[in-house]
N, C-alpha and C positions, 0 to 999 in steps of 0.2 A: 503494500499501500504504499508507501513510502517513498519507493520509485515511481510509480505511478502517480502518486501529486506531484514530484518533482519533475518527471517526463513534462506533465499538462503545463508547468509553468516555465519552462522552457519554451515549449512550443508557441507560446505567445509570440515569440519572435520565428516563428516557422519561415516566412517569404524573405526575411532576411538576405545579403546575398553572400553569406556566409556558407559554406561548403561544409558537411560531417567530414571530418576525417578519416583517412584507412590507413588501415594498417601496410606490411608492406608486402604483402600478401594479396593484397588489394579488397581485402573482408570489411566489415564495417564493425570502425569499435565505439566508444561511446562519445556522440556528439555532445555532450554537455556543456563540456571545456571550451567548446567551440564556440557557443552559444555565449556562455557567461563572460567569455573573455573580451570580445569583440562586439557585443552588443547589450547597452544600457538599460536598463528598465525604467530610468529617468527620461529617455528620449520622450521630447514631446512635439506636435508642432510647431512649429512657428509662424502662428496666426496672430491676428488682430481680433479684440474682443468687437461683436458689431452685432448693433439691435437692426437687420434685415425687415423690419415691419409688417411681417407676415407674409414674408416673401414665398410661394410655392416652387419646390424640387421636384421636377415629376421626371421617375425614373421609370424609363423601360427595360422590360426585364422578360428573356427568353428561355420557353422551356425547349424541352425535346422532342416535340409533337404530346403524346400521351403519357409517355413515361413517366410517372409518378417518381422515382427515385432520383432525377434529372432536374427536378422541379426547383423553381430558388425562391425558395422560402423566407429568408433571413433576410432580404432587405429595409423592407419598410412593413409587416406584416401588419392587421389593421386591432387588434388585440391579444392579449392573452389566450393562451389556450392547455397550459400547462406542460408544453412541449420545452424540452429546454432550449434549443436552439430560436424555434419561435420566441421564446419569452426574452432570451437574449438579443433579438434582434426588434424585438418591439421597445424596449427598455431603451436601447441605445438610439431608436427613434423619439423617444421621447424624450431624451435627454437632450440631444442636437436641439430637435425642436425648441426647446424652452431655454438656452444658451444663446443661441441666436435669434430667435422670436420669426421662425422658416415654420414653413408646413411642408413634410416629407410626403411625399405620393408615391407606389408601387403601382407598375400598369403593366400586369400581365400578359404576353402573347405565346400561348402554344408552340405556334410555327415559328420556328426559325426563319422562313421562307417570309413569311408574312410580314414580320417583323422589321425585318430587310425593309420592305416595299412602304410600311406604313412610314419607317422614319425618313426615304428619299421622299414621298408624296407630301411631309412634313415640310421637311427641306427645300424642296422644288415651290412649295407655294407661300416660303417665309414664315411660316406659322414659331408660335413658340410650343408645339407641342411636348416636347421633349427638351428636357438639359442635361439629363445622359441616360446612358443606356447600355445593356451589357448583351452582346451578338456573338452570337454559337460562333468559332471558327471556321466553319464551313460557308459562310455568307456573309462573313467579317470582307474578305477581297474587293467583294460588289461594292461596296460602302464607299472603299477609295476613291477604284476607277471613275465614279461619276460625280466626283469633288461632293461630298456629302459630309464630311469630318475634319474637323479642327485637329492643327496638328496640336499635340498636348502639352509642349514645350512652350507654347503660348500662354497656356495657364499660369496666372499670377499665382503665387502663395502653394502651390502645387510641387513636393521636392519628392524627386525620384528615386532619392539614395537614401531613404527613411524605412525602416524596416516594416512597415504597413505595406509598399510598393514592393513587386517581385521585381528586382533586378535584373535577373537571367532574363525574364520574358519581355523587359525593355531593350533589352540590348538585341535580343532577335528580332524586334519589330519593328527598327529602327533602320525603315525602309526611306535610302536616299538620303537620311541623315533626319530623315523627319520619324513624329511618331502619333499615329493618329490611333493607336488602340494600345493598351496596356494592364496587367494583368494585378490587380491586389485586394486587399480585405474585407472590400466592400461588401463581399460574400465570398462565403467558404467552397462554394459550389464548385471550382477549379480541383476540390480535393478530392471530389466524387470521380472526375474524370482523368484520374490518377491510374496507369496501369498499374497491377499486381495481380501476381501468380497464385492461388490459394492449392493447398497439396491435400489429400487426405490422410491423414491421421490412422486410422483404422487400417487402409490399404499399406501405408507405412509398416506400421507392425506385423501383418499377416504374411507379408512376403519378404520381412527382414532388408528391408533397402535400408541404404543409408537415411540418416538423418539430415533433410534441405538444410534445416536450422545450421548445421554445422556445413555443410558443402558451403553456403552464403559465406558463414564467418571463414572457412581457410581459402575461401576464393575460386572455389574450382566448380561452383554451380554455373553449369556451361551449356550449350544448345546439345551438345553431343550426351552429357550426361541426364538431361530431358530426355532426350531420346530412348538410352540405353534403357534406365527406370521405367520409363512408359512400355516398352516391349516386353518386360517382365511379366506386368500384369495386364495386359490384354488379353481378354478370350471369348471367345462364343459360347455365351454361356445355355443359352436356347440350341445349340446343337444341331444348328439347321445351315451351315455350310457357310454364312456369309455374315458379317460385320454389320448389327443394326441395332437401332435404337433401343433392344431391348439386351445388349450383351455389354460388360467390360471393358473400358477405353485406357489410354493411357495419359493421351490428351486433349482435353476440349476446348476449342477457341472459335472463334466469329471473324469474317472477313475483317471488319475493325479494328483486331487485335493482332493484324499483323503487320501494323507498321507501328506497334510498340516492341513487337519481337524484334521490326528492324533498327529503330533509333536507339533499344537496348542492347542491340551488338553494336551498337556506332555509326550506323549506316544512316547517313540526313543524306535528303534526298536536295539540300540547297543552305546553301552558308553566306551570311555578309562580307560583303570585303570592307576594306578600311572607308572606300566611300558611302559604304550603306548600302551597295547592289547585291541583291542575291549572286551568288554563282553556282550553279547547277555541281555538286558534289556525289551524286550514287551513282556515275557510271563510273568509278573508277574501276582500275582491275581488281583492287581488294574488297571493293562493294560488291561489285555482282561475282566474288567466290561467296561470300556469305552469305547474299539474296540465294544462290541456288542452296546451298547447304540449308539455310531455315525452311526452301521451298519445299526441299528433299522430304523434310522433319514431319509439317506442317501438310503434306500431300500426301504421305504414305497410311493409309486406308488400313490397314493393319494394326492401325493402334491411335491413331489420329483423327477427329473428326470436328469436321466445320458442323455444329447443329442445325443452324440455318441452312448454310446452304446444301445436308446431304438428307435431311429431314422433316425439312421447312419449318423447324420448329421456331418460327418466329415468338420474340420476348420470351423463349424458355433457355437463356444459354447454360444457366447452372442448374438443368434440371437431371441430367442424367449424374453430374458432380454430387449432388443434393441426393440423389438415390444410394449415395454411398458406390456407384459402379465408374467411377472413375478419379485418375491418379491427382492430373495437373490440370486446373482450369484454370487458362489467361482470358482474364478480364479487366474490368476496369471497378475503383474502390465501391462506384454506386451498386453494384451488383453481392456485395456483402452483408448489408440489410435483409436482402432475401435467404441468402444463404444460413442467416441466423435465425431463419423461422424452422428451418428444417432439421432433420436430424440425421448431421453430418458433424464432425471433429474433424477442424480443418484449423489449419497457420497458415498464417501469409510469410510469403518471400516476396523480393522485386524478380522481372523477371531475367534471365540467363544472359551474361556478356557470351559471347561469342568464342572464345578460349579462355584458358587461364592465364595466358601473357595479354590480356586486356587488362587494364588498371583497376577502372573501377563497375561498378553497377549502373547503369546508367536508368536511373529514373526520369521518365516523359511522360506527358499525358496526351490526350487523344486531340489532336487537332481540331477533328472533326466539331466537336460536342462541347470545347474549350468555351467556357465564355470570357469573350474579351471587354471592357470597358471603352468605352470613346464617346464625343463630344458632338454633336452636330454643330458645323458651320456656323448656323443661323442662332447659336446661343445669345441670350438677352442677360447684359449683365455679368460679365467673362469674372469681373471680380470677387461678386458674391458665390459666385456658383465655384470660387478657386478654393476660396473658405470654407465652404460646405464639404464640397467633395474630401479634402484634407483632413477636414474635422471627422467626419462618417468615415472615414477609412480608416483613421487611427483610432475610433471609437471600435471601430469591426476587429481592428486587430488587439484590443486589450480585451473584450468583453464576448463579442460571438466566437472568435474563432476558439477561444477556450473551452467554450459552453460545445461547439459542437464536436472539439474534439473528445470531451470527457464523454458526452454521450454517447461517440461513435464507438468509444474504448469502452466504457459501461455498459452500455444498453442494445449496440447494434452489431458489433464486429468481434471483439477483439476476446479470446478464449483463453489467452497465456500471456507471460512474460515476455516469453519469447519472441512474440506476434509484435508486442508492444517495441521490441527494438528494433525490428526488420521495418514497421511502419515508420517511427522515429528515423531512420534513413531515408527510406523512400521518399518521404517528405520533404526533408532538408539537403537533398540531391538532385532534384528536377532541373531538368536539363530542358532545353527546346531547339528543334529543327525548323529553322525558316521556312524551309518551302513545303513543312508538315502545315506549319501554323496559317500560311498564306493560300495553301491548296491551289497554284498557280494552275491557270487551264484546268482543274478539274485531276490533274493529276494522282491528288491520294484516292480517289475512290477506283479510278482505274486500276492504277499499282493493285492495289488490295483485293479486290474482286477477281480480278484476270490472276494473281497469284490462286488465290485460296480456291480459283476455280482450273487450276492446272492449261490455264490457255497459253501460258510462256514458254513454251519447250526451250528456246535459247533467250538466256535474260538478255545479255548483249544485245542481241536483233531486240526482244522486247523493248527495251530502253532505247533503244537506235530510234525506232519508229515511230515514239511517241514524244519524247524528251523537245523534237521540234516545237509540238504547243507549248510546253513548259514553257522554251527562250522565249517567245514570240510573250504569252501572258506576262511573262518579266520587263522587259522590254517596253512591254504598251504600258506597263503600270508605273518603269520607273520614268517614261515621257511624261506622261500625267503628270506626280508629280512635281519634276521640274517645270 
């Protein structure tokens, strides 16, 4: 319990630029010292007191269609309801409203595409329908190309070096040296978009397999190790001579998680150069080798299955795993709340490295449903908006984030101390692939769907035939920004 309370305090500063240290073997070590020594709890926003005279701040939030676990529930809820995160968010809202004499209104839109359309229409009409928006990554780039967004570096009083903003995301989103989006603690929804691997503890014991926690700590949790363990447990339970939804599997994934596997092995679509121009990096010889190996593992239908593609099990990513018939589930954090309701003993670890020579486990987020904060270019009263945004995000870091983490740890996700350590490491080491965040030319969906469907027989030729579209999208975006 003492360790749990300490961890919650430390994670108040979860999204600082500090990276948890690694041992020489590339395994997680205690992240506590890194946070304590570099981030002081006395850090506060440098903003003035202000009576805003009842100014309304309207925040557009985007869900993920009707997928409840990804709803944004922690920005400005209307009332207390007894839920830890909701109530912390409500109290933050009231506190900031009282402090600045303002009104905070959350406007929800379940459809990510519809939210973009609404924001675009508002800008075109020069209306002040929204002051702040949380837009999913899959649609974010569309707002840049039509000039709907403000360069956030023009916002007064907002200091992206402060720990309540995610500095790694800020750097990865610096197109042409400008920032049209950022990730910060205005919401904890990013934490639900982080890739994690669940493993079935009972299967580990029954098959006398290596302890995944120890594999991670020893720096040898790799793609090949995942494949070898998966092979050992795969079994045609019903004896019908084929692997189907009633059998036992080694690996369960969906096409969305392929990008997490690639990023976890150090494969990035594009990274920014010194001028903020995205440079395509995925087609290097080393990356092609990695993609081919990952593809071979995921497409081996004797032990690995994409349940959506193979069994049309939409919305049931964790069904086989939750039924104690799968060793590894590659997913994002939002699914674990569902697993917590099932009769399965599981642990959490990061996605595997490519091989043991890779120094770090690379924690990443889903670019397609990552919520990115942006400001419409038609914003009125930019000074008060900057003050509000800094104060509101600071308060989120101070109160909503630890409430979320405590609720997740105690109420939904974690069943053991080892998983607490792993989640700490995962969250404090999040990195970003610029190509994944901006999804240039819709390439992320093309890449993950074609890989998961086995349509890319030659990785090199597959990339060569599709990256021209990516480069054209990059060129167009940079031209429009300039």
